[in-house]
C-alpha positions in Angstrom: 139.7 72.5 163.3 137.0 70.9 161.1 137.6 71.0 157.3 134.4 72.4 155.4 136.2 72.0 151.9 137.2 74.9 149.8 135.7 78.3 149.3 136.2 81.4 147.2 134.6 84.3 149.0 134.2 87.9 147.9 131.6 90.6 147.4 130.5 92.7 144.7 133.9 93.9 143.4 135.4 90.4 143.1 136.7 89.6 139.6 134.6 87.1 137.8 137.5 85.7 135.5 139.6 85.2 138.6 136.9 83.2 140.3 136.5 81.0 137.4 140.1 80.4 137.1 140.5 79.6 140.7 137.5 77.4 140.8 138.8 75.1 138.1 142.2 74.9 139.7 140.8 74.0 143.1 138.5 71.3 141.7 141.6 69.9 139.9 143.6 70.0 143.1 140.9 68.6 145.4 138.5 66.7 143.2 135.5 68.9 144.4 134.5 72.3 143.2 134.8 75.0 145.7 131.9 76.8 147.4 131.2 80.3 146.2 130.4 82.6 149.1 129.1 86.2 148.5 129.9 88.5 151.3 128.2 91.8 152.2 129.7 95.1 151.1 131.4 97.1 153.7 130.5 100.8 153.1 130.8 100.3 149.3 132.3 97.7 147.1 134.3 95.3 148.9 137.0 94.2 146.4 138.4 91.2 148.4 139.3 87.8 147.0 139.5 85.1 149.6 140.8 81.6 149.0 139.8 79.4 152.0 141.5 76.0 151.4 141.9 73.0 153.8 145.3 72.2 155.4 145.9 69.2 153.1 145.6 71.3 150.0 148.0 73.9 151.3 150.4 71.2 152.1 150.0 69.8 148.6 150.9 73.2 147.2 153.9 73.6 149.4 155.3 70.3 148.3 155.3 71.2 144.7 157.0 74.7 145.4 160.2 73.8 143.4 158.7 73.0 139.9 156.1 75.6 140.5 158.8 78.3 140.8 161.0 76.8 138.2 158.4 77.5 135.7 159.4 81.2 135.9 161.6 82.5 133.2 165.4 82.7 133.5 166.8 83.0 136.9 163.7 84.3 138.4 162.8 80.8 139.6 166.0 80.3 141.3 165.9 83.8 143.0 162.3 83.1 144.3 163.2 79.7 145.8 166.4 81.3 147.5 164.1 84.0 149.0 161.8 81.4 150.8 163.6 78.2 150.9 164.4 78.5 154.8 160.7 77.8 155.4 161.2 74.1 154.4 163.1 72.1 157.0 163.1 69.2 154.7 163.8 70.0 151.2 160.7 69.5 148.9 161.0 67.4 145.8 162.6 68.6 142.7 159.9 67.3 140.6 156.2 66.8 141.1 153.2 65.7 139.1 153.0 67.9 136.1 149.1 68.3 136.2 149.3 69.2 139.8 151.9 71.8 139.2 149.8 73.2 136.3 146.8 73.6 138.6 148.8 75.4 141.2 150.2 77.7 138.5 146.5 78.4 137.4 145.6 79.0 141.1 148.2 81.5 141.5 147.5 83.2 138.2 143.8 83.7 139.4 145.2 85.3 142.5 147.5 87.7 140.3 144.5 88.3 138.0 142.3 89.4 140.9 145.0 91.6 142.4 145.6 93.2 138.9 142.0 94.3 138.8 142.4 95.9 142.4 141.1 93.0 144.5 142.9 92.3 147.9 143.9 88.6 148.0 143.7 86.6 151.3 145.1 83.1 151.6 143.1 81.8 154.5 141.0 79.1 156.5 137.8 79.0 158.2 138.0 79.9 161.8 135.5 78.1 163.9 132.1 78.8 162.0 132.0 82.6 162.7 135.1 84.1 160.9 137.7 83.5 158.3 141.4 84.1 159.0 144.4 84.6 156.6 147.3 86.0 155.2 146.8 89.2 153.0 149.2 89.0 150.0 151.3 92.2 149.6 152.4 91.3 146.1 151.5 89.1 143.0 154.8 87.1 143.3 154.7 83.4 143.1 157.3 83.2 146.0 154.9 85.1 148.4 151.9 82.8 147.4 154.1 79.8 147.9 155.4 81.0 151.2 151.8 81.8 152.4 150.7 78.2 151.4 153.6 76.6 153.3 152.8 78.8 156.5 149.2 78.0 156.3 149.8 74.2 155.8 152.4 74.1 158.7 151.4 76.6 161.4 147.7 78.0 160.8 146.0 75.2 162.6 148.1 75.4 165.8 148.0 79.3 165.7 144.2 79.5 165.6 143.8 76.8 168.2 146.0 78.8 170.4 144.0 81.9 169.5 140.7 80.2 170.4 142.2 79.0 173.7 143.4 82.4 174.5 139.9 84.0 173.7 138.2 81.6 176.0 140.7 82.3 178.9 140.2 86.0 178.5 136.4 85.7 178.5 136.7 83.4 181.5 138.7 86.1 183.3 135.9 88.7 182.7 136.8 90.3 179.4 133.8 92.0 178.0 135.1 92.5 174.5 137.8 91.0 172.2 138.5 92.7 168.9 141.0 91.0 166.4 143.2 92.9 164.1 141.7 92.5 160.7 142.7 92.3 157.0 141.1 95.0 154.7 138.0 92.6 154.2 137.4 92.2 158.0 138.9 88.7 158.1 141.1 88.0 161.1 144.7 89.0 160.0 147.4 86.4 160.3 150.6 88.3 160.1 154.1 87.1 159.3 157.3 88.3 160.9 160.7 86.8 160.3 160.5 84.3 163.0 156.8 83.8 163.8 153.2 84.1 162.4 150.8 85.9 164.8 147.4 87.3 165.6 146.7 90.5 167.4 143.8 91.4 169.6 142.5 94.1 171.7 140.7 93.2 174.9 138.3 95.4 176.8 137.8 95.1 180.6 135.1 96.3 182.7 135.6 98.9 185.6 137.5 101.5 183.4 140.6 99.3 183.1 142.6 100.3 180.0 142.3 98.0 177.0 145.0 95.5 176.7 146.9 94.6 173.5 147.6 90.9 173.1 149.6 88.9 170.5 149.2 85.1 170.1 152.0 83.5 168.1 153.6 80.4 166.6 157.4 80.3 165.9 158.4 79.4 162.5 160.9 76.5 162.5 163.4 77.4 159.9 166.2 75.4 158.2 169.5 76.3 159.2 
């Protein structure tokens, strides 16, 4: 999957302050400003906030997870780490570059700001050149943001490679339509279960054959 750099995508309802915060943070993390991509509104204002980062940036975020969560007040940082630490087979460092951690905090703050204004937040990647794919966050919690970054860094490339291989196989076998389960902004939904991340699709066939539901997944290798 070829890297196209970082992108912040959204339509008319995207929060401008969140875009500015995220742009500054991403430029600090990658050395390059992100592209800003305007999306068409879908039957009214489309209030999505998509962060499309490359795998290396997600990996850098996941490596700084301990100090990122420790900056929470009181016991909240410890509790947040306990909730997601099984995703790291090798314990991440206790300390990281302070400037990098500050930029990650700013990036997550941008996500929190966007969600506070009613935007849906997608932590994603570019899939081929046609579609975006990502995890839609359910909350503004730092732990969920950090876990999503880890999953994207570790598993998203393999998952979407499997999705494309399955799509090609189905088309070769005569499927006339393939529809992905989507996030609220029409990006491909990468879903998370306890032991895997996955993409769902509905396959249509010729000749009156019933549509088929297919799940493509990658298992999550958790620490014991």
